[in-house]
Backbone and ligand atoms as CSV (ligand in chain L), in Angstrom:
chain,resi,resn,atom,element,x,y,z
A,1,MET,N,N,85.361,109.926,67.726
A,1,MET,CA,C,84.921,111.121,67.787
A,1,MET,C,C,83.717,111.188,66.747
A,2,ARG,N,N,83.972,110.642,65.611
A,2,ARG,CA,C,82.876,110.609,64.518
A,2,ARG,C,C,81.733,109.791,65.139
A,3,HIS,N,N,81.974,108.886,65.803
A,3,HIS,CA,C,80.590,108.018,66.413
A,3,HIS,C,C,80.127,108.340,67.570
A,4,ALA,N,N,81.260,109.041,68.401
A,4,ALA,CA,C,80.689,109.233,69.791
A,4,ALA,C,C,80.108,110.535,69.781
A,5,ASN,N,N,80.278,111.466,68.814
A,5,ASN,CA,C,79.485,112.670,68.894
A,5,ASN,C,C,78.201,112.707,68.343
A,6,ASP,N,N,77.296,112.060,69.322
A,6,ASP,CA,C,75.684,111.675,68.817
A,6,ASP,C,C,75.045,111.702,69.991
A,7,ARG,N,N,73.948,112.568,69.934
A,7,ARG,CA,C,73.093,112.677,71.137
A,7,ARG,C,C,72.674,111.454,71.486
A,8,GLU,N,N,72.143,110.676,70.649
A,8,GLU,CA,C,71.353,109.383,70.949
A,8,GLU,C,C,72.137,108.415,71.676
A,9,ILE,N,N,73.589,108.428,71.634
A,9,ILE,CA,C,74.572,107.698,72.076
A,9,ILE,C,C,74.712,108.325,73.411
A,10,TRP,N,N,75.050,109.784,73.813
A,10,TRP,CA,C,75.046,110.445,74.874
A,10,TRP,C,C,73.763,110.079,76.151
A,11,VAL,N,N,72.626,110.171,75.341
A,11,VAL,CA,C,71.467,110.242,76.168
A,11,VAL,C,C,71.460,108.880,77.267
A,12,ASN,N,N,72.239,107.833,76.542
A,12,ASN,CA,C,72.149,106.625,77.423
A,12,ASN,C,C,73.050,106.375,78.251
A,13,LEU,N,N,74.069,107.336,78.361
A,13,LEU,CA,C,75.200,107.060,79.259
A,13,LEU,C,C,75.358,107.822,80.344
A,14,LEU,N,N,76.186,107.699,81.237
A,14,LEU,CA,C,76.533,108.498,82.262
A,14,LEU,C,C,77.007,110.030,81.847
A,15,ASP,N,N,76.872,110.952,82.777
A,15,ASP,CA,C,77.248,112.392,82.047
A,15,ASP,C,C,78.658,112.516,81.790
A,16,ARG,N,N,79.430,111.496,82.521
A,16,ARG,CA,C,80.983,111.770,82.022
A,16,ARG,C,C,81.384,111.600,80.824
A,17,PHE,N,N,80.310,110.955,79.877
A,17,PHE,CA,C,80.638,110.825,78.475
A,17,PHE,C,C,80.030,112.302,77.960
A,18,PRO,N,N,81.097,112.948,77.253
A,18,PRO,CA,C,80.515,114.360,77.212
A,18,PRO,C,C,79.807,114.392,75.905
A,19,HIS,N,N,78.986,115.567,75.568
A,19,HIS,CA,C,78.331,116.006,74.535
A,19,HIS,C,C,78.129,117.575,74.317
A,20,PRO,N,N,78.828,117.878,72.984
A,20,PRO,CA,C,79.386,117.473,72.167
A,20,PRO,C,C,80.668,116.805,72.277
A,21,TYR,N,N,80.824,115.679,71.936
A,21,TYR,CA,C,82.134,115.141,71.830
A,21,TYR,C,C,83.273,115.428,70.985
A,22,THR,N,N,84.358,116.000,71.366
A,22,THR,CA,C,85.247,116.694,70.402
A,22,THR,C,C,86.574,115.593,70.233
A,23,LEU,N,N,87.344,116.114,69.433
A,23,LEU,CA,C,88.630,115.301,69.129
A,23,LEU,C,C,89.583,115.418,70.394
A,24,LYS,N,N,89.438,116.442,71.097
A,24,LYS,CA,C,90.138,116.443,72.432
A,24,LYS,C,C,89.487,115.363,73.329
A,25,ASP,N,N,88.347,115.311,73.705
A,25,ASP,CA,C,87.643,114.172,74.678
A,25,ASP,C,C,88.311,113.022,73.856
A,26,ALA,N,N,88.204,112.460,72.804
A,26,ALA,CA,C,88.685,111.452,72.162
A,26,ALA,C,C,90.040,110.912,72.633
A,27,GLY,N,N,91.033,112.117,72.408
A,27,GLY,CA,C,92.415,111.615,72.543
A,27,GLY,C,C,92.510,111.687,74.157
A,28,GLU,N,N,91.871,112.494,75.043
A,28,GLU,CA,C,91.873,112.304,76.464
A,28,GLU,C,C,91.557,110.900,77.007
A,29,PHE,N,N,90.469,110.536,76.308
A,29,PHE,CA,C,90.023,109.328,76.709
A,29,PHE,C,C,90.939,107.893,76.347
A,30,ILE,N,N,91.500,108.126,75.293
A,30,ILE,CA,C,92.414,107.053,74.819
A,30,ILE,C,C,93.651,106.939,75.608
A,31,GLU,N,N,94.066,108.431,75.990
A,31,GLU,CA,C,95.324,108.527,76.748
A,31,GLU,C,C,95.092,107.975,78.080
A,32,LEU,N,N,93.819,108.228,78.848
A,32,LEU,CA,C,93.612,107.711,80.110
A,32,LEU,C,C,93.415,106.245,79.995
A,33,THR,N,N,92.701,105.767,79.244
A,33,THR,CA,C,92.666,104.211,79.179
A,33,THR,C,C,94.079,103.566,79.046
A,34,ARG,N,N,95.031,104.219,78.232
A,34,ARG,CA,C,96.351,103.646,77.961
A,34,ARG,C,C,97.230,103.719,79.548
A,35,GLU,N,N,96.864,104.749,80.350
A,35,GLU,CA,C,97.486,105.092,81.266
A,35,GLU,C,C,97.091,103.802,82.340
A,36,LEU,N,N,95.669,103.605,82.560
A,36,LEU,CA,C,95.104,102.686,83.177
A,36,LEU,C,C,95.585,101.216,82.895
A,37,ALA,N,N,95.723,100.941,81.806
A,37,ALA,CA,C,95.952,99.730,81.425
A,37,ALA,C,C,97.518,99.492,81.753
A,38,GLU,N,N,98.507,100.300,81.468
A,38,GLU,CA,C,99.742,100.352,81.911
A,38,GLU,C,C,99.952,100.237,83.513
A,39,GLU,N,N,99.127,100.926,84.194
A,39,GLU,CA,C,99.239,100.693,85.765
A,39,GLU,C,C,98.685,99.344,86.175
A,40,GLY,N,N,97.911,98.709,85.399
A,40,GLY,CA,C,97.387,97.425,85.653
A,40,GLY,C,C,96.017,97.646,86.590
A,41,ASP,N,N,95.360,98.850,86.441
A,41,ASP,CA,C,94.446,99.130,86.933
A,41,ASP,C,C,93.171,98.178,86.729
A,42,ARG,N,N,92.156,97.951,87.578
A,42,ARG,CA,C,91.149,97.291,87.051
A,42,ARG,C,C,90.012,98.343,86.327
A,43,GLU,N,N,90.085,99.683,86.477
A,43,GLU,CA,C,89.102,100.299,85.901
A,43,GLU,C,C,89.816,100.385,84.388
A,44,ILE,N,N,89.070,100.104,83.467
A,44,ILE,CA,C,89.854,99.964,82.023
A,44,ILE,C,C,88.593,99.792,81.079
A,45,ALA,N,N,89.221,100.438,79.836
A,45,ALA,CA,C,88.193,100.358,78.695
A,45,ALA,C,C,88.706,99.737,77.410
A,46,VAL,N,N,88.181,99.130,76.607
A,46,VAL,CA,C,88.669,98.484,75.385
A,46,VAL,C,C,87.657,99.083,74.296
A,47,GLY,N,N,88.374,99.243,73.029
A,47,GLY,CA,C,87.813,99.488,71.984
A,47,GLY,C,C,87.111,98.382,71.190
A,48,ILE,N,N,86.123,98.907,70.510
A,48,ILE,CA,C,85.581,97.721,69.478
A,48,ILE,C,C,85.762,98.190,68.227
A,49,GLU,N,N,86.496,97.252,67.389
A,49,GLU,CA,C,86.965,97.612,66.049
A,49,GLU,C,C,85.967,97.013,64.972
A,50,VAL,N,N,85.355,97.794,64.142
A,50,VAL,CA,C,84.641,97.182,63.177
A,50,VAL,C,C,84.956,97.998,61.884
A,51,ASP,N,N,85.344,96.957,60.716
A,51,ASP,CA,C,85.662,97.390,59.440
A,51,ASP,C,C,86.737,98.390,59.861
A,52,GLY,N,N,87.805,98.093,60.443
A,52,GLY,CA,C,89.142,98.619,60.446
A,52,GLY,C,C,88.761,100.081,61.106
A,53,GLU,N,N,87.572,100.240,61.972
A,53,GLU,CA,C,87.969,101.633,62.548
A,53,GLU,C,C,87.299,101.463,64.066
A,54,LEU,N,N,87.640,102.407,64.935
A,54,LEU,CA,C,87.374,102.154,66.248
A,54,LEU,C,C,85.597,102.805,66.246
A,55,ALA,N,N,84.890,101.724,66.425
A,55,ALA,CA,C,83.313,101.846,66.442
A,55,ALA,C,C,82.675,102.003,67.483
A,56,GLY,N,N,83.291,101.761,68.820
A,56,GLY,CA,C,82.546,101.947,70.110
A,56,GLY,C,C,83.674,101.423,71.119
A,57,SER,N,N,83.121,101.402,72.363
A,57,SER,CA,C,84.009,101.247,73.625
A,57,SER,C,C,83.224,100.440,74.590
A,58,ILE,N,N,83.745,99.475,75.499
A,58,ILE,CA,C,83.203,99.028,76.690
A,58,ILE,C,C,84.295,99.184,77.769
A,59,GLY,N,N,83.652,99.731,78.679
A,59,GLY,CA,C,84.716,100.068,79.906
A,59,GLY,C,C,84.075,99.433,81.218
A,60,VAL,N,N,85.052,99.115,82.015
A,60,VAL,CA,C,84.756,98.610,83.483
A,60,VAL,C,C,85.055,99.374,84.691
A,61,PHE,N,N,84.103,99.842,85.426
A,61,PHE,CA,C,84.240,100.662,86.775
A,61,PHE,C,C,84.233,99.837,87.980
A,62,PRO,N,N,85.401,99.492,88.636
A,62,PRO,CA,C,85.260,98.790,89.975
A,62,PRO,C,C,84.211,99.354,90.978
A,63,GLY,N,N,83.365,98.634,91.563
A,63,GLY,CA,C,82.597,99.341,92.496
A,63,GLY,C,C,83.352,99.595,93.690
A,64,LYS,N,N,82.932,100.312,94.704
A,64,LYS,CA,C,83.868,101.149,95.637
A,64,LYS,C,C,83.121,100.351,97.180
A,65,ASP,N,N,84.343,100.389,97.881
A,65,ASP,CA,C,84.133,99.727,99.443
A,65,ASP,C,C,83.625,98.375,99.356
A,66,VAL,N,N,82.348,98.079,99.909
A,66,VAL,CA,C,81.957,96.891,99.885
A,66,VAL,C,C,81.670,96.160,98.601
A,67,HIS,N,N,81.494,97.084,97.467
A,67,HIS,CA,C,81.042,96.687,96.193
A,67,HIS,C,C,82.397,96.350,95.542
A,68,ALA,N,N,83.526,96.386,96.134
A,68,ALA,CA,C,84.602,96.415,95.271
A,68,ALA,C,C,84.872,95.086,94.447
A,69,ARG,N,N,84.269,94.225,94.709
A,69,ARG,CA,C,84.245,93.113,93.607
A,69,ARG,C,C,83.451,92.963,92.637
A,70,VAL,N,N,82.657,93.907,92.637
A,70,VAL,CA,C,81.429,94.161,91.560
A,70,VAL,C,C,81.992,95.052,90.359
A,71,ALA,N,N,82.170,94.585,89.183
A,71,ALA,CA,C,82.581,95.310,87.942
A,71,ALA,C,C,81.269,95.855,87.071
A,72,ILE,N,N,81.481,97.328,87.388
A,72,ILE,CA,C,80.207,97.827,86.569
A,72,ILE,C,C,80.562,97.970,84.958
A,73,ILE,N,N,79.692,97.781,84.123
A,73,ILE,CA,C,80.191,98.006,82.836
A,73,ILE,C,C,79.341,98.941,82.274
A,74,GLY,N,N,79.983,99.686,81.163
A,74,GLY,CA,C,79.347,100.714,80.235
A,74,GLY,C,C,79.704,100.471,79.003
A,75,TYR,N,N,78.816,100.790,77.830
A,75,TYR,CA,C,79.181,100.463,76.592
A,75,TYR,C,C,78.586,101.384,75.486
A,76,TRP,N,N,78.930,101.611,74.439
A,76,TRP,CA,C,78.327,102.323,73.323
A,76,TRP,C,C,78.895,101.840,72.114
A,77,LEU,N,N,78.262,102.098,71.045
A,77,LEU,CA,C,78.616,101.593,69.732
A,77,LEU,C,C,78.109,102.431,68.555
A,78,GLY,N,N,78.675,102.912,67.763
A,78,GLY,CA,C,78.267,104.157,66.701
A,78,GLY,C,C,77.169,103.537,66.065
A,79,ARG,N,N,76.130,104.516,65.841
A,79,ARG,CA,C,74.859,104.317,65.553
A,79,ARG,C,C,74.743,103.428,64.223
A,80,LYS,N,N,75.853,103.615,63.316
A,80,LYS,CA,C,75.617,102.948,61.859
A,80,LYS,C,C,75.965,101.746,62.053
A,81,TYR,N,N,76.347,101.176,63.158
A,81,TYR,CA,C,76.646,99.784,63.351
A,81,TYR,C,C,75.688,99.022,64.033
A,82,HIS,N,N,74.366,99.835,64.548
A,82,HIS,CA,C,73.499,99.196,65.641
A,82,HIS,C,C,72.895,98.074,64.784
A,83,GLY,N,N,72.476,97.055,65.581
A,83,GLY,CA,C,71.220,96.024,64.801
A,83,GLY,C,C,72.148,95.098,64.266
A,84,ARG,N,N,73.296,94.885,64.310
A,84,ARG,CA,C,74.055,93.753,63.677
A,84,ARG,C,C,74.668,92.732,64.639
A,85,GLY,N,N,74.169,92.829,65.925
A,85,GLY,CA,C,74.646,91.753,66.869
A,85,GLY,C,C,75.994,92.150,67.406
A,86,ILE,N,N,76.706,93.192,67.034
A,86,ILE,CA,C,78.093,93.696,67.485
A,86,ILE,C,C,78.062,93.641,68.965
A,87,MET,N,N,77.390,94.395,69.624
A,87,MET,CA,C,77.520,94.453,70.973
A,87,MET,C,C,77.205,93.353,71.813
A,88,THR,N,N,76.302,92.603,71.198
A,88,THR,CA,C,75.882,91.234,72.009
A,88,THR,C,C,77.109,90.331,71.927
A,89,GLU,N,N,77.858,90.261,70.993
A,89,GLU,CA,C,79.106,89.511,70.835
A,89,GLU,C,C,80.175,90.273,71.552
A,90,ALA,N,N,80.261,91.527,71.619
A,90,ALA,CA,C,81.571,92.045,72.336
A,90,ALA,C,C,81.233,91.932,73.801
A,91,ILE,N,N,79.944,92.073,74.449
A,91,ILE,CA,C,79.798,91.826,75.645
A,91,ILE,C,C,80.166,90.411,76.098
A,92,GLY,N,N,79.777,89.525,75.355
A,92,GLY,CA,C,79.917,88.147,75.760
A,92,GLY,C,C,81.620,87.873,75.946
A,93,LEU,N,N,82.183,88.467,74.926
A,93,LEU,CA,C,83.609,88.264,74.952
A,93,LEU,C,C,84.238,88.688,76.136
A,94,TRP,N,N,83.819,90.006,76.353
A,94,TRP,CA,C,84.306,90.914,77.377
A,94,TRP,C,C,83.981,90.416,79.155
A,95,VAL,N,N,82.580,89.836,79.138
A,95,VAL,CA,C,82.376,89.382,80.471
A,95,VAL,C,C,83.117,87.985,80.525
A,96,ASP,N,N,83.349,87.206,79.608
A,96,ASP,CA,C,84.063,85.902,79.845
A,96,ASP,C,C,85.532,86.316,80.109
A,97,HIS,N,N,86.118,87.340,79.354
A,97,HIS,CA,C,87.276,87.790,79.952
A,97,HIS,C,C,87.443,88.342,81.258
A,98,LEU,N,N,86.484,89.168,81.856
A,98,LEU,CA,C,86.474,89.600,83.173
A,98,LEU,C,C,86.589,88.576,84.063
A,99,PHE,N,N,85.670,87.423,83.689
A,99,PHE,CA,C,85.579,86.435,84.753
A,99,PHE,C,C,86.810,85.453,84.838
A,100,THR,N,N,87.897,85.674,83.934
A,100,THR,CA,C,89.126,85.093,84.227
A,100,THR,C,C,89.839,85.500,85.403
A,101,ASP,N,N,89.401,86.871,85.782
A,101,ASP,CA,C,89.969,87.471,86.835
A,101,ASP,C,C,89.268,87.356,88.070
A,102,SER,N,N,89.922,86.212,89.137
A,102,SER,CA,C,89.057,85.678,90.243
A,102,SER,C,C,88.540,86.833,91.163
A,103,HIS,N,N,89.229,87.791,90.819
A,103,HIS,CA,C,88.573,89.163,91.761
A,103,HIS,C,C,87.164,89.386,91.724
A,104,TRP,N,N,86.470,89.316,90.557
A,104,TRP,CA,C,85.094,89.557,90.175
A,104,TRP,C,C,84.186,88.609,90.818
A,105,MET,N,N,83.318,88.774,91.475
A,105,MET,CA,C,82.260,88.012,91.720
A,105,MET,C,C,80.931,88.349,91.055
A,106,ARG,N,N,80.784,89.609,90.525
A,106,ARG,CA,C,79.656,89.671,89.934
A,106,ARG,C,C,79.828,91.125,88.906
A,107,ILE,N,N,79.247,90.973,87.704
A,107,ILE,CA,C,79.374,92.069,86.917
A,107,ILE,C,C,77.853,92.694,86.481
A,108,GLU,N,N,77.809,94.123,86.713
A,108,GLU,CA,C,76.541,94.776,86.739
A,108,GLU,C,C,76.432,95.890,85.637
A,109,ALA,N,N,75.537,95.992,84.956
A,109,ALA,CA,C,75.120,97.069,84.169
A,109,ALA,C,C,73.539,97.655,84.459
A,110,ASP,N,N,73.795,98.888,84.642
A,110,ASP,CA,C,72.162,99.537,84.659
A,110,ASP,C,C,71.842,100.266,83.174
A,111,ALA,N,N,70.748,100.043,82.802
A,111,ALA,CA,C,70.278,100.556,81.775
A,111,ALA,C,C,69.165,101.582,81.923
A,112,PHE,N,N,69.207,102.543,81.305
A,112,PHE,CA,C,68.066,103.542,81.569
A,112,PHE,C,C,66.636,102.913,80.918
A,113,GLY,N,N,65.716,103.474,81.732
A,113,GLY,CA,C,64.264,102.961,81.516
A,113,GLY,C,C,64.009,103.003,80.124
A,114,TRP,N,N,64.398,104.035,79.217
A,114,TRP,CA,C,64.045,104.161,77.985
A,114,TRP,C,C,64.742,103.514,77.059
A,115,ASN,N,N,65.693,102.336,77.500
A,115,ASN,CA,C,66.702,101.865,76.505
A,115,ASN,C,C,66.583,100.360,76.543
A,116,PRO,N,N,65.357,99.696,75.884
A,116,PRO,CA,C,65.369,98.415,75.812
A,116,PRO,C,C,66.525,97.726,75.092
A,117,ALA,N,N,67.012,98.335,74.091
A,117,ALA,CA,C,68.197,97.629,73.330
A,117,ALA,C,C,69.136,97.249,74.276
A,118,SER,N,N,69.745,98.029,75.268
A,118,SER,CA,C,70.648,97.803,76.135
A,118,SER,C,C,70.406,96.687,76.970
A,119,GLY,N,N,69.357,96.627,77.536
A,119,GLY,CA,C,68.736,95.497,78.501
A,119,GLY,C,C,68.905,94.142,77.553
A,120,ARG,N,N,68.487,94.233,76.310
A,120,ARG,CA,C,68.488,92.717,75.503
A,120,ARG,C,C,69.778,92.509,75.223
A,121,VAL,N,N,70.780,93.389,75.065
A,121,VAL,CA,C,72.164,92.690,74.643
A,121,VAL,C,C,72.555,92.033,76.081
A,122,LEU,N,N,72.129,92.755,77.520
A,122,LEU,CA,C,72.666,91.973,78.357
A,122,LEU,C,C,71.864,90.689,78.500
A,123,GLU,N,N,70.517,90.608,78.419
A,123,GLU,CA,C,69.992,89.562,78.662
A,123,GLU,C,C,70.360,88.333,77.629
A,124,LYS,N,N,70.711,88.605,76.344
A,124,LYS,CA,C,71.256,87.640,75.427
A,124,LYS,C,C,72.718,87.127,75.981
A,125,ASN,N,N,73.139,87.691,76.992
A,125,ASN,CA,C,74.453,87.040,77.404
A,125,ASN,C,C,74.276,86.345,78.880
A,126,GLY,N,N,73.053,86.235,79.261
A,126,GLY,CA,C,72.950,85.611,80.526
A,126,GLY,C,C,72.620,86.521,81.622
A,127,PHE,N,N,72.833,88.113,81.549
A,127,PHE,CA,C,72.641,88.918,82.671
A,127,PHE,C,C,70.877,88.573,83.197
A,128,VAL,N,N,70.882,88.866,84.365
A,128,VAL,CA,C,69.219,88.723,85.007
A,128,VAL,C,C,68.818,90.006,85.465
A,129,LYS,N,N,67.753,90.357,84.949
A,129,LYS,CA,C,67.047,91.573,85.099
A,129,LYS,C,C,66.626,91.598,86.748
A,130,GLU,N,N,67.210,92.163,87.506
A,130,GLU,CA,C,67.020,92.039,88.831
A,130,GLU,C,C,66.091,93.192,89.439
A,131,GLY,N,N,65.888,94.200,88.842
A,131,GLY,CA,C,64.899,95.342,89.368
A,131,GLY,C,C,64.987,96.487,88.694
A,132,ILE,N,N,64.295,97.369,89.269
A,132,ILE,CA,C,64.137,98.738,88.566
A,132,ILE,C,C,64.453,99.737,89.980
A,133,ARG,N,N,65.364,100.566,89.731
A,133,ARG,CA,C,65.633,101.457,90.856
A,133,ARG,C,C,64.815,102.973,90.322
A,134,ARG,N,N,63.716,103.191,90.798
A,134,ARG,CA,C,62.944,104.086,90.030
A,134,ARG,C,C,63.570,105.511,90.411
A,135,HIS,N,N,63.586,106.343,89.171
A,135,HIS,CA,C,64.044,107.405,89.391
A,135,HIS,C,C,65.388,107.811,89.892
A,136,ALA,N,N,66.009,106.822,89.673
A,136,ALA,CA,C,67.707,106.924,90.537
A,136,ALA,C,C,68.698,107.737,89.630
A,137,VAL,N,N,68.103,108.192,88.661
A,137,VAL,CA,C,69.199,108.784,87.575
A,137,VAL,C,C,68.552,110.256,87.099
A,138,TRP,N,N,69.304,111.377,87.091
A,138,TRP,CA,C,68.587,112.681,86.539
A,138,TRP,C,C,69.555,112.690,85.081
A,139,LYS,N,N,68.824,112.589,84.113
A,139,LYS,CA,C,69.558,112.509,82.614
A,139,LYS,C,C,68.601,113.305,81.857
A,140,ASP,N,N,69.369,114.078,81.041
A,140,ASP,CA,C,68.481,114.802,80.187
A,140,ASP,C,C,67.446,115.621,80.537
A,141,HIS,N,N,67.767,116.372,81.742
A,141,HIS,CA,C,66.779,117.342,82.502
A,141,HIS,C,C,65.683,116.406,83.089
A,142,ARG,N,N,65.676,115.064,83.163
A,142,ARG,CA,C,64.278,114.576,83.787
A,142,ARG,C,C,64.729,113.242,84.517
A,143,PRO,N,N,63.840,112.775,85.493
A,143,PRO,CA,C,64.134,111.862,86.211
A,143,PRO,C,C,63.960,110.454,85.373
A,144,THR,N,N,64.889,109.472,85.752
A,144,THR,CA,C,64.916,108.492,84.979
A,144,THR,C,C,64.932,107.105,85.619
A,145,ASP,N,N,64.297,106.128,85.414
A,145,ASP,CA,C,64.305,104.822,86.115
A,145,ASP,C,C,65.957,104.259,85.631
A,146,ALA,N,N,66.491,103.504,86.570
A,146,ALA,CA,C,67.637,102.485,86.344
A,146,ALA,C,C,67.301,101.085,86.344
A,147,VAL,N,N,67.217,100.434,85.158
A,147,VAL,CA,C,67.115,98.870,85.399
A,147,VAL,C,C,68.317,98.421,85.526
A,148,VAL,N,N,68.231,97.512,86.548
A,148,VAL,CA,C,69.554,96.687,87.012
A,148,VAL,C,C,69.573,95.475,86.446
A,149,TYR,N,N,70.795,95.224,85.998
A,149,TYR,CA,C,71.267,93.713,85.531
A,149,TYR,C,C,72.449,93.401,85.975
A,150,GLY,N,N,72.218,92.136,86.658
A,150,GLY,CA,C,73.497,91.475,87.139
A,150,GLY,C,C,73.782,89.911,86.524
A,151,LEU,N,N,75.117,89.651,86.755
A,151,LEU,CA,C,75.630,88.398,86.063
A,151,LEU,C,C,76.697,87.815,87.019
A,152,LEU,N,N,76.261,86.689,87.703
A,152,LEU,CA,C,77.145,85.942,88.314
A,152,LEU,C,C,77.805,84.941,87.464
A,153,ARG,N,N,79.012,84.172,87.911
A,153,ARG,CA,C,79.564,83.375,87.340
A,153,ARG,C,C,78.632,82.078,86.665
A,154,GLU,N,N,77.884,81.694,87.855
A,154,GLU,CA,C,76.913,80.515,87.560
A,154,GLU,C,C,75.641,81.062,86.381
A,155,ASP,N,N,75.345,82.492,86.354
A,155,ASP,CA,C,74.576,82.700,85.168
A,155,ASP,C,C,75.114,82.658,83.927
A,156,ARG,N,N,76.370,82.984,83.950
A,156,ARG,CA,C,77.061,82.881,82.420
A,156,ARG,C,C,77.363,81.407,82.063
A,157,LYS,N,N,77.694,80.543,83.034
A,157,LYS,CA,C,77.776,79.275,82.918
A,157,LYS,C,C,76.531,78.477,82.376
A,158,ARG,N,N,75.477,78.830,83.034
A,158,ARG,CA,C,74.112,78.242,82.719
A,158,ARG,C,C,73.717,78.593,81.338
A,159,HIS,N,N,73.988,80.229,80.956
A,159,HIS,CA,C,73.544,80.750,79.608
A,159,HIS,C,C,74.396,79.906,78.685
A,160,LYS,N,N,75.698,79.847,78.927
A,160,LYS,CA,C,76.357,78.993,77.752
A,160,LYS,C,C,75.869,77.524,77.585
A,161,GLU,N,N,75.749,77.120,78.577
A,161,GLU,CA,C,75.317,75.308,78.512
A,161,GLU,C,C,74.031,75.449,77.932
A,162,SER,N,N,73.022,76.437,78.284
A,162,SER,CA,C,71.725,76.199,77.370
A,162,SER,C,C,71.703,76.526,76.005
A,163,ASN,N,N,72.887,77.345,75.544
A,163,ASN,CA,C,72.930,77.873,74.146
A,163,ASN,C,C,74.069,77.275,73.378
A,164,SER,N,N,74.595,76.004,74.103
A,164,SER,CA,C,75.663,75.283,73.078
A,164,SER,C,C,74.954,74.042,72.459
L,1,LIG,C1,C,72.655,99.497,73.203
L,1,LIG,C2,C,73.622,99.127,71.997
L,1,LIG,C3,C,75.085,99.210,72.762
L,1,LIG,C4,C,73.418,97.972,71.083
L,1,LIG,O1,O,74.225,97.807,70.341
L,1,LIG,P1,P,74.115,96.545,68.970
L,1,LIG,O2,O,75.182,96.243,68.539
L,1,LIG,O3,O,72.892,97.571,68.300
L,1,LIG,O4,O,73.032,95.627,69.678
L,1,LIG,P2,P,72.807,94.141,69.018
L,1,LIG,O5,O,72.570,94.295,67.604
L,1,LIG,O6,O,73.673,93.140,69.576
L,1,LIG,O7,O,71.497,93.706,69.687
L,1,LIG,C5,C,70.451,94.789,69.997
L,1,LIG,C6,C,69.191,93.913,70.486
L,1,LIG,O8,O,68.347,94.903,70.942
L,1,LIG,C7,C,67.050,94.873,70.089
L,1,LIG,N1,N,66.399,96.252,70.359
L,1,LIG,C8,C,66.744,97.163,69.406
L,1,LIG,N2,N,65.841,98.160,69.541
L,1,LIG,C9,C,65.114,97.981,70.486
L,1,LIG,C10,C,63.946,98.562,71.116
L,1,LIG,N3,N,63.450,99.733,71.085
L,1,LIG,N4,N,63.084,97.730,72.048
L,1,LIG,C11,C,63.368,96.193,72.323
L,1,LIG,N5,N,64.604,95.716,71.679
L,1,LIG,C12,C,65.453,96.464,70.742
L,1,LIG,C13,C,67.282,94.296,68.839
L,1,LIG,O9,O,66.037,93.701,68.260
L,1,LIG,C14,C,68.446,93.180,69.503
L,1,LIG,O10,O,67.899,92.063,69.855
L,1,LIG,P3,P,67.573,90.778,69.025
L,1,LIG,O11,O,68.665,90.222,68.641
L,1,LIG,O12,O,66.995,89.766,70.309
L,1,LIG,O13,O,66.557,91.138,67.826
L,1,LIG,C15,C,73.793,100.240,71.089
L,1,LIG,O14,O,72.510,100.839,70.664
L,1,LIG,C16,C,74.091,101.587,71.709
L,1,LIG,O15,O,75.477,101.961,71.607
L,1,LIG,N6,N,73.280,102.606,72.212
L,1,LIG,C17,C,73.728,103.795,72.612
L,1,LIG,C18,C,74.561,103.819,74.042
L,1,LIG,C19,C,73.869,102.501,74.921
L,1,LIG,O16,O,72.656,102.730,75.015
L,1,LIG,N7,N,74.767,102.089,75.893
L,1,LIG,C20,C,74.273,101.346,76.977
L,1,LIG,C21,C,74.145,101.945,78.301
L,1,LIG,S1,S,73.467,100.894,79.523
């Protein structure tokens, strides 16, 4: 709650991430992720621990219908931890973990047009910027572009080979 209750975090995420972010919201989110994990659901979230505290999270939302084999990821990290390479590392670990499940053929993330740092952590993990869905998002009372990033298994493999 301490890190999540931050408008600068909220403005870059879907509206299901509340603002203000209360202790009750944090408790409900943790409870929900526990239940989903116990059910073996593919919609899941993991915490990112830094210096012994829960500093952020990465979630996976399975696409629907013909997109069911697409894992859509969303993520955030408390502001005091920004710029230390933490999310770049966390996303790398997480996409490698996701691809151990043969169900997934693609991992996708959409960053809002005003959020280059998010695109950067994706590109640093091999994601390909595929295009811009212009004004696909209504956020913070204004139309916003969604920058679409995709990662296929071969993209990740190529990225790791070129960085080894
Ligand atoms: C986006 C976010 C997850 C990044 O986490 P982080 O741990 O600070 O990221 P890292 O330190 O691993 O990498 C950040 C990269 O973005 C770059 N960056 C930061 N601000 C930038 C800006 N305004 N323009 C361009 N690049 C920027 C950094 O220089 C760094 O790249 P580099 O290593 O090549 O120099 C974090 O800022 C955050 O939680 N933001 C709010 C929520 C959010 O945006 N979630 C993503 C929704 S799609």
